[in-house]
C-alpha positions, -999 to +999 in steps of 0.1 A: -544+178-392-525+161-424-558+181-444-549+210-431-507+206-447-518+190-477-545+222-477-508+242-476-487+225-499-508+228-521-519+264-517-483+276-507-461+260-533-439+274-563-429+253-582-431+244-616-458+221-614-481+240-592-480+268-620-501+239-644-526+240-656-552+221-632-568+203-658-541+194-673-528+179-633-560+161-631-555+145-663-519+126-659-535+115-627-561+098-645-535+081-668-515+072-644-556+056-623-555+038-654-522+027-661-520+014-624-558-009-631-543-022-664-499-030-651-499-069-640-466-068-627-445-059-600-419-039-620-449-021-643-462-011-610-426-002-594-420+019-629-455+040-625-448+045-589-414+060-595-429+080-619-453+097-591-420+108-568-405+123-594-435+139-597-443+149-560-398+156-562-401+185-585-431+203-567-406+207-537-436+190-507-429+186-471-410+146-476-420+139-444-458+143-444-462+127-478-440+100-465-465+098-434-499+098-451-482+069-481-481+043-448-513+045-452-520+024-485-500+010-476-511-002-438-544-018-454-532-031-483-503-053-463-544-071-447-550-081-490-512-087-493-517-112-468-540-130-483-528-133-521-491-141-505-506-176-502-509-180-541-479-157-546-452-138-535-453-121-569-490-111-562-489-096-526-458-074-541-480-059-566-513-056-542-492-028-522-474-018-554-511-009-567-520+005-542-495+031-531-487+041-568-525+048-569-526+069-535-488+091-547-515+099-581-540+114-556-513+129-537-493+143-570-526+160-575-541+173-542-506+185-525-497+206-561-540+217-567-554+239-542-595+224-534-605+253-555-594+248-586-598+214-585-639+216-575-639+247-601-630+217-631-652+193-616-680+218-614-676+216-659-690+180-654-705+174-619-745+192-612-737+226-586-754+203-563-728+183-559-692+208-564-708+224-532-714+197-513-679+190-521-670+222-503-687+225-479-677+186-464-638+206-470-644+236-458-662+222-425-642+193-425-611+216-413-638+232-383-644+197-368-605+183-362-599+215-351-625+211-329-616+174-320-580+181-318-597+206-291-618+177-273-593+153-267-568+180-251-596+186-229-601+148-212-569+139-210-560+177-196-590+161-165-577+123-168-602+107-188-573+086-214-546+069-199-528+043-220-539+015-195-573+017-190-585+007-223-629+002-212-627+037-201-608+050-231-636+030-250-662+049-239-644+086-234-642+087-271-675+074-278-685+101-260-665+126-274-683+112-310-709+118-295-706+152-293-693+156-322-721+142-341-746+166-326-719+198-332-717+185-365-754+192-370-760+223-353-729+238-378-741+222-408-776+244-394-760+274-389-732+277-423-774+265-443-787+298-423-750+319-430-756+312-467-789+318-470-787+358-453-754+357-478-775+352-510-769+316-516-795+301-540-784+265-547-755+270-566-716+286-557-703+305-583-670+289-599-648+310-618-618+292-635-587+311-649-583+310-684-546+295-673-526+287-708-513+258-718-478+255-709-450+233-719-449+218-687-484+207-687-473+197-727-447+175-707-463+166-679-496+143-702-469+129-731-449+116-706-482+104-688-493+093-720-461+076-725-464+054-693-501+044-695-493+031-737-460+013-727-487-006-696-509-011-725-487-026-749-466-048-726-500-062-711-517-072-743-483-086-756 
């Protein structure tokens, strides 16, 4: 369960990056994404990727988990890279690096910042109901993933899954998904009733800690601005 691992890294990390202000980390992730968008060569994208790797390395994460998560954008970007490789090998490499650098910037944010802090910052800009939906959805994912894992384990124990029996597997997996859909509707209704009984009136109270701006916050923002400025200056040239 990657989501649980990411949440654990964000909530239990003790690095200097974890102690940085959530506002600064969100700003850094945004600056990196902008740099990824405007970068026009594999060299620039490689430097941005190296920067994100350094940031994640400083936060002392679960390297195995981060590496596993980083494979997803590489895998999906290969489809577009294969299309681009007919035109230019450089463009194909740029597609993969762009996807990986963007994903790493988000991994830097979500593995060093608890989701409550992220949603608390977003509540400044977004309507309360949207932020509440994000929080409820995030919480529900853990419950549904645990339910799906238990259900899949039960199917395997009862002989409902076999690597060779493809059609039977598809049939059983479709049944599992149907059960999960019904369970998700039932869970959402029960969750609404629980929050209603506890006095929910359309908005969750999110408290924002008044964290002071530290040297690490200034350093992160300055380095990110420098990366973006370097990309833009070369872009204009």
